[in-house]
C-alpha positions in Angstrom: -0.1 -0.1 -0.1 2.9 2.4 0.8 4.5 1.8 -2.6 1.1 2.4 -4.4 0.4 5.5 -2.5 4.0 6.9 -3.4 3.4 6.1 -7.0 -0.1 8.0 -6.7 1.4 10.9 -5.0 4.2 11.2 -7.8 1.7 11.0 -10.6 -0.4 13.8 -8.8 2.6 15.9 -8.5 3.4 15.3 -12.2 0.1 16.3 -13.2 0.5 19.6 -11.4 4.0 20.2 -12.8 2.9 20.0 -16.4 -0.5 21.2 -16.2 0.3 24.7 -17.6 -0.6 26.5 -14.1 1.6 29.5 -14.0 1.3 29.9 -10.3 2.6 26.5 -9.6 5.3 26.8 -12.0 6.5 29.8 -10.0 7.2 27.9 -7.1 10.6 26.1 -6.6 9.8 22.3 -6.9 11.9 19.5 -5.2 12.3 17.1 -8.1 12.9 14.3 -5.7 9.7 14.8 -3.8 7.6 11.7 -3.9 9.4 10.0 -7.0 9.6 6.3 -6.6 12.8 4.8 -5.5 12.5 1.3 -6.0 12.9 -0.9 -9.1 9.4 -2.2 -8.6 8.0 1.0 -8.3 9.9 2.4 -11.4 8.7 -0.6 -13.5 5.2 0.1 -12.5 5.4 3.4 -13.7 6.4 2.0 -17.2 3.9 -0.6 -17.0 1.0 1.9 -17.4 0.3 1.0 -20.8 -2.5 3.4 -21.1 -0.5 6.4 -20.7 3.1 5.1 -21.7 2.1 3.3 -24.9 -1.1 5.1 -25.9 -2.1 8.7 -26.3 0.4 9.3 -29.2 -0.3 12.3 -31.5 -3.2 12.1 -33.8 -2.7 15.6 -35.4 -0.7 14.1 -38.4 -3.4 11.5 -39.2 -6.2 14.1 -38.9 -4.3 16.3 -41.4 -3.3 13.8 -44.2 -4.9 12.9 -47.3 -6.0 9.3 -46.7 -9.7 10.2 -45.4 -12.1 12.9 -45.5 -15.2 14.3 -43.7 -18.4 15.0 -45.5 -19.7 18.6 -44.9 -22.3 17.5 -42.4 -19.6 15.7 -40.4 -17.3 18.6 -40.5 -19.9 21.1 -39.6 -20.7 18.8 -36.7 -17.3 18.8 -35.2 -17.6 20.2 -31.6 -14.1 21.9 -31.1 -13.2 24.7 -33.4 -9.7 23.8 -33.1 -10.8 20.2 -35.0 -12.1 22.3 -37.8 -9.1 24.4 -38.0 -6.9 21.4 -37.9 -8.7 19.6 -40.6 -8.4 22.8 -42.9 -4.8 23.3 -42.2 -5.2 26.7 -40.4 -1.7 28.1 -39.3 -2.7 28.6 -35.7 -4.9 27.5 -32.8 -5.1 23.9 -33.9 -3.1 22.1 -31.6 -4.8 22.8 -28.1 -6.1 21.5 -25.1 -9.6 22.2 -26.3 -9.8 19.5 -29.0 -11.3 16.0 -29.4 -7.8 14.6 -29.1 -7.1 16.5 -25.9 -3.9 18.3 -25.0 -1.4 16.3 -27.4 1.7 18.5 -26.5 0.9 17.8 -22.8 0.4 13.9 -23.5 3.7 14.0 -25.2 5.8 15.7 -22.4 3.9 14.0 -19.6 5.6 10.7 -20.8 8.8 12.2 -21.4 8.6 13.5 -17.9 7.8 9.9 -16.4 10.9 8.7 -18.4 13.1 11.3 -17.2 12.0 10.8 -13.5 12.8 7.0 -14.0 16.3 7.5 -15.4 17.0 10.1 -12.8 15.8 7.9 -9.9 18.0 5.0 -11.2 20.9 7.4 -11.2 20.4 9.3 -7.9 19.8 5.9 -6.1 22.6 4.1 -7.6 20.3 1.2 -8.9 22.4 -1.4 -10.6 21.9 -4.8 -12.2 20.1 -6.4 -15.1 16.7 -5.3 -13.9 18.0 -1.8 -13.4 19.3 -1.9 -16.8 16.3 -3.3 -18.3 14.0 -0.5 -16.8 16.6 2.1 -18.0 16.3 0.7 -21.6 12.7 1.0 -21.4 12.7 4.6 -20.2 15.1 5.5 -23.1 13.1 3.8 -25.6 9.8 5.2 -24.5 11.4 8.9 -24.3 13.0 8.4 -28.0 9.5 7.3 -29.1 7.7 10.3 -27.8 10.4 12.7 -29.3 10.2 11.0 -32.8 6.5 11.2 -32.7 6.3 14.8 -31.6 9.1 16.0 -34.1 7.0 14.7 -36.9 4.1 17.2 -35.9 5.9 20.3 -34.3 8.9 20.7 -36.4 9.5 20.9 -40.3 10.8 17.7 -42.0 14.4 16.6 -41.6 16.6 18.4 -44.0 20.3 17.9 -43.7 21.0 21.3 -45.0 19.0 23.0 -42.6 18.5 20.5 -39.7 21.0 22.6 -37.5 18.9 25.9 -37.7 15.4 24.4 -38.0 13.3 24.5 -34.8 12.9 21.2 -33.4 11.4 20.0 -30.2 12.2 21.2 -26.4 14.6 18.6 -25.1 13.6 17.9 -21.5 16.3 15.5 -20.2 15.9 16.0 -16.5 12.7 15.9 -14.4 13.6 19.2 -12.8 10.8 21.6 -13.9 12.5 24.6 -12.9 15.0 24.2 -16.1 14.0 26.9 -18.7 12.4 25.6 -21.8 14.3 26.3 -25.0 13.6 24.6 -28.4 16.5 22.6 -29.7 17.3 22.3 -33.3 15.8 19.5 -35.7 19.3 18.0 -35.8 19.7 18.1 -32.1 16.2 16.5 -31.7 17.1 13.5 -33.9 20.6 13.1 -32.5 18.9 12.6 -29.1 16.4 10.2 -30.4 19.2 8.1 -31.9 21.4 8.5 -28.8 18.5 7.2 -26.5 17.7 4.3 -28.7 21.6 3.2 -29.2 22.0 3.6 -25.5 19.0 1.4 -25.0 19.8 -1.3 -27.3 22.3 -3.4 -25.2 20.0 -3.1 -22.1 17.0 -4.7 -23.6 16.2 -8.5 -24.3 15.7 -10.1 -27.6 12.8 -12.1 -26.5 9.4 -10.3 -26.9 7.5 -10.8 -23.6 4.7 -8.4 -24.5 4.7 -5.9 -27.4 4.0 -3.1 -24.9 7.4 -3.6 -23.7 10.5 -2.6 -25.7 13.0 -5.2 -26.9 15.9 -5.1 -29.4 13.7 -5.5 -32.1 11.7 -2.6 -31.1 14.8 -0.4 -31.0 16.0 -1.6 -34.3 12.6 -0.9 -35.8 12.3 2.6 -34.3 16.1 3.2 -35.4 15.0 2.0 -39.0 12.0 4.5 -39.0 14.1 7.3 -37.8 17.0 6.8 -40.4 14.4 6.7 -43.1 12.8 9.8 -42.1 16.2 11.4 -42.1 17.0 9.9 -45.4 19.7 7.7 -44.1 19.0 4.6 -46.2 21.8 2.4 -45.4 21.4 2.6 -41.7 17.4 2.4 -42.2 17.9 -0.8 -44.2 20.6 -2.4 -41.7 18.3 -1.7 -38.7 15.1 -2.8 -40.5 16.6 -6.2 -41.3 17.9 -6.6 -37.7 14.5 -6.2 -36.5 12.9 -8.3 -39.2 15.3 -11.0 -38.1 14.1 -11.2 -34.7 10.4 -10.6 -35.4 9.1 -11.6 -38.8 5.5 -13.0 -38.3 3.2 -11.9 -41.1 -0.7 -12.5 -41.3 -1.9 -14.3 -44.4 -4.9 -12.4 -45.5 -6.1 -15.3 -47.6 -7.3 -16.9 -44.5 -9.3 -14.1 -43.1 -13.0 -13.3 -43.2 -13.4 -10.0 -44.9 -17.1 -9.8 -43.8 -16.3 -9.5 -40.1 -16.4 -6.2 -38.5 -12.7 -6.2 -37.7 -11.1 -9.1 -39.9 -7.4 -9.0 -38.8 -7.0 -11.4 -35.9 -6.0 -10.0 -32.4 -5.1 -11.9 -29.4 -5.5 -9.9 -26.3 -6.4 -7.0 -28.8 -3.1 -7.1 -30.6 -2.3 -8.9 -34.0 0.9 -10.9 -34.3 2.6 -8.3 -36.7 3.2 -5.7 -33.8 6.8 -5.6 -32.9 6.2 -2.7 -30.6 3.0 -1.3 -29.5 2.1 2.4 -29.5 -1.5 3.8 -30.2 -2.6 7.3 -30.9 -5.4 9.0 -29.1 -7.7 9.4 -32.1 -9.6 12.7 -32.6 -13.0 13.0 -34.0 -11.4 13.8 -37.3 -9.9 10.3 -37.4 -13.0 8.5 -36.1 -13.4 5.7 -38.9 -16.8 5.3 -38.1 -17.4 9.0 -39.4 -14.5 9.6 -41.8 -14.6 8.3 -45.2 -11.6 6.9 -47.2 -10.5 9.1 -49.9 -11.4 7.9 -53.3 -7.8 8.5 -54.7 -6.6 5.9 -51.9 -9.2 3.3 -52.4 -8.8 3.4 -56.0 -5.1 2.3 -55.6 -6.2 -1.2 -54.7 -6.5 -3.8 -57.6 -9.3 -6.3 -57.5 -6.8 -9.2 -56.4 -5.4 -7.2 -53.4 -7.3 -8.6 -50.2 -6.5 -5.3 -48.4 -9.6 -3.8 -50.5 -12.0 -5.8 -48.5 -10.0 -6.6 -45.4 -9.2 -2.7 -44.8 -12.6 -1.2 -45.9 -16.3 -1.5 -45.7 -18.7 0.3 -47.9 -21.5 2.7 -46.5 -24.8 3.6 -48.0 -23.6 6.8 -49.5 -21.1 4.8 -51.8 -18.0 5.7 -49.8 -15.7 3.4 -47.8 -14.7 3.4 -44.2 -11.7 1.8 -42.5 -11.8 -1.6 -40.7 -8.2 -3.0 -40.8 -7.2 -2.3 -37.3 -4.6 -4.6 -35.7 -6.3 -4.4 -32.3 -9.4 -6.2 -32.9 -11.5 -3.2 -32.5 -11.2 0.5 -32.9 -7.7 1.3 -31.6 -5.4 2.8 -34.0 -1.7 1.7 -33.6 1.2 3.7 -34.7 3.9 1.5 -33.5 6.3 -0.7 -35.3 5.0 -3.8 -37.4 6.7 -6.6 -39.6 4.9 -4.9 -42.5 6.6 -1.7 -42.1 9.8 -3.3 -41.4 9.5 -5.1 -45.0 8.3 -1.9 -46.7 11.7 0.0 -45.3 13.7 -2.9 -46.3 12.1 -2.6 -49.8 12.4 1.0 -50.1 16.0 1.4 -49.0 17.1 -1.3 -51.2 15.5 0.4 -54.1 17.2 3.6 -53.2 20.6 1.9 -52.9 19.9 0.4 -56.2 19.6 -3.3 -55.0 16.5 -3.9 -57.0 16.6 -7.6 -56.7 16.5 -7.4 -53.0 13.9 -4.5 -53.0 11.5 -6.9 -55.0 12.2 -9.8 -52.8 11.0 -7.8 -49.5 8.1 -6.4 -51.3 7.0 -9.9 -52.6 7.3 -11.4 -49.2 4.7 -9.0 -47.8 2.4 -8.9 -50.8 2.1 -12.6 -51.3 0.3 -12.4 -47.7 -2.0 -9.7 -49.0 -3.0 -11.0 -52.3 -5.2 -13.8 -53.5 -2.6 -16.4 -54.1 -4.3 -17.3 -57.5 -4.0 -13.7 -58.8 -0.7 -12.5 -57.3 2.3 -12.0 -59.8 5.4 -11.3 -58.0 7.5 -8.2 -58.8 10.7 -8.0 -60.6 12.5 -4.5 -61.2 15.0 -3.3 -63.8 14.0 0.3 -63.5 14.8 2.1 -60.0 12.1 4.7 -60.4 9.6 2.2 -61.3 10.7 0.2 -58.4 10.8 3.1 -55.9 7.3 4.3 -57.1 5.9 0.9 -56.8 7.1 0.5 -53.2 5.9 4.0 -52.0 2.4 3.2 -53.6 2.6 0.0 -51.6 3.7 1.6 -48.5 0.7 3.9 -48.7 -1.8 1.0 -49.3 -0.5 -1.1 -46.3 0.0 1.5 -43.7 -3.3 3.1 -43.9 -4.3 4.8 -40.3 -1.1 4.1 -38.8 0.0 7.7 -38.2 2.7 7.7 -41.0 1.2 9.2 -43.7 1.6 12.9 -42.7 5.5 12.1 -42.2 5.8 10.3 -45.4 4.3 13.3 -47.3 6.9 15.6 -45.7 9.9 13.6 -46.5 8.6 12.8 -49.9 7.9 16.5 -50.7 11.5 17.3 -49.4 12.6 15.0 -52.2 10.8 16.8 -54.8 7.6 14.6 -55.0 5.3 17.6 -55.1 2.5 16.3 -53.2 -0.4 18.9 -52.8 -3.1 18.2 -50.2 -6.7 19.3 -51.2 -9.9 19.2 -49.3 -13.3 20.7 -50.4 -15.4 21.9 -47.3 -18.5 23.3 -47.9 -18.0 24.2 -51.4 -14.7 25.8 -50.7 -11.4 24.1 -52.1 -8.6 24.3 -49.8 -4.9 23.1 -50.5 -1.7 22.6 -48.6 1.1 23.0 -51.1 4.3 21.1 -50.8 6.8 22.2 -48.0 4.4 24.7 -46.8 5.4 26.0 -43.2 2.0 24.7 -42.0 3.6 21.2 -42.1 5.1 22.1 -38.7 1.9 22.4 -36.9 1.7 25.3 -34.3 2.6 24.9 -30.9 -0.2 25.4 -28.5 -0.5 29.0 -27.8 -1.0 28.4 -24.2 2.4 26.7 -24.2 4.1 29.7 -26.0 2.5 32.1 -23.4 3.6 30.2 -20.3 7.1 29.0 -21.4 8.3 31.7 -23.8 9.5 29.4 -26.5 9.6 30.4 -30.0 6.5 29.6 -32.1 6.9 27.8 -35.5 7.3 30.3 -38.5 4.1 31.3 -40.3 
C-alpha cells in the first residue's frame, strides 16, 4: 500500500507540474519529492500502458490525405480547433480544447515520467540487470515520444537546414525549474538516436509483450528514424535486424472479410506488432465517421485482399476503414513487421539493389493478395521500383499515423504532393513544403514558457 500511495503521489505531482498552471510553476519544486525509488515502483510507472504506450499524436493522421469528412460531419465537429486542424489553419489547432485532448501535454507527460525514472536510477545508484532493463525501457519510450512529436511540431528533417530549423524542447531532466528552450531539428534527431543506441544493449531479444521494448523494437524505431532522415543504409541495416528477430506476417487469404474487424488479434493485438504504440484518436480520425479518400481506395487492384479486409462500403457509396490490428477501434502507430519489410524494400531500391527490393516487397504482398492472382514483382528500373514500393507503403500502412510524415519527407525530395480538401464548397489546399507542415505549438504553451512558435 505504501508503494502504491507513493506512485499515486508522484503522478499527482506530475499532473500539477505539467498542467500549465503558471502559479505552480513559479514555485521552486523538489524534483525528488515522492518520486519512486525502488525498481518495482519504477517498473510500475512504465507498465501503465494506457499512458506510456497510448495517447500518441493524432494530429498528423487528422491532417493527411487518406480520409475526408463529409460537410455534415465537418460542420458537426464540436471543437473549433478540430475544424482548424482539418483545414490546415496556421494557428490555434494544437490545443487542449480538442477532441484528442492536449497532445503536447500528452507527449511531455510521458517524457517527464521517463526522465524521472532515469533520474531515480542514477540518484539511487540502482544497478544490475533489472535496473538496466528499466533504464532501457525509459530511453525507448522517451525516444518514441520525441520521434512522434518532431513529426508534428517541427519541419521535416533536411540535412542542409536541420541545424537551424526549430525542433522539440529537449527535456532530459525531471527538474521543472529548467528553462524550456527549443532545440534544433538536428539536435532532436541526435537525441532520439542517442537514446535508442544507449537502450539497445540493455534490452532483451525475446518479446514478452509488444507493450514492452525489446531489441527488435529499438531496431525498428532506429529504422523508422533513419528512413525519415534519409539515411537509407542505416535504415536498411536496422530494419533487417528487427525483421530477423520478429517476422510474423498474417496471411490475408485466411481471413474473413465480412467480419467487423478481420485482422485477428490476441489480447487486442495482432501478431504483426513488434512494438505497440497507439494514437489518441480525434473525432477527425474516427473511422466510423470519416470516409476513405477515393484517390486511396482506387489504388487497390481487385486481387488485393486489403481492398476488402481494410474497408467496408457504406450507404453513400464511400468506404470506411476497418483494418485495425487491435481487434477493435484502436489505431496503432508502432512498429510492425509489414512496415519493416516496406522499409527494407524502399531502402534497397534507393540503394540500387532492385533484386532485394523486389524480394522484400513480394514477401509482404504474397500475404496480402489472392494467391491465385498475385504476380511477383521484378524490377529493372529504379524509378519504377521506388514508385511501386511507395505506393504499396501507402496502401499497407493506412491509419497508422505515418502518412503525414511520409508526405513531408517525400515533398522534401521533390515529389510535389499537394493536399486538397473541399469543405462546404470551398477548395482548400496545402502546397508542398508549406510552413504549416510544422503544426503550431499550442498558444498556451508559448505564453507560459516563452519558447519560439513555428514560423508562419
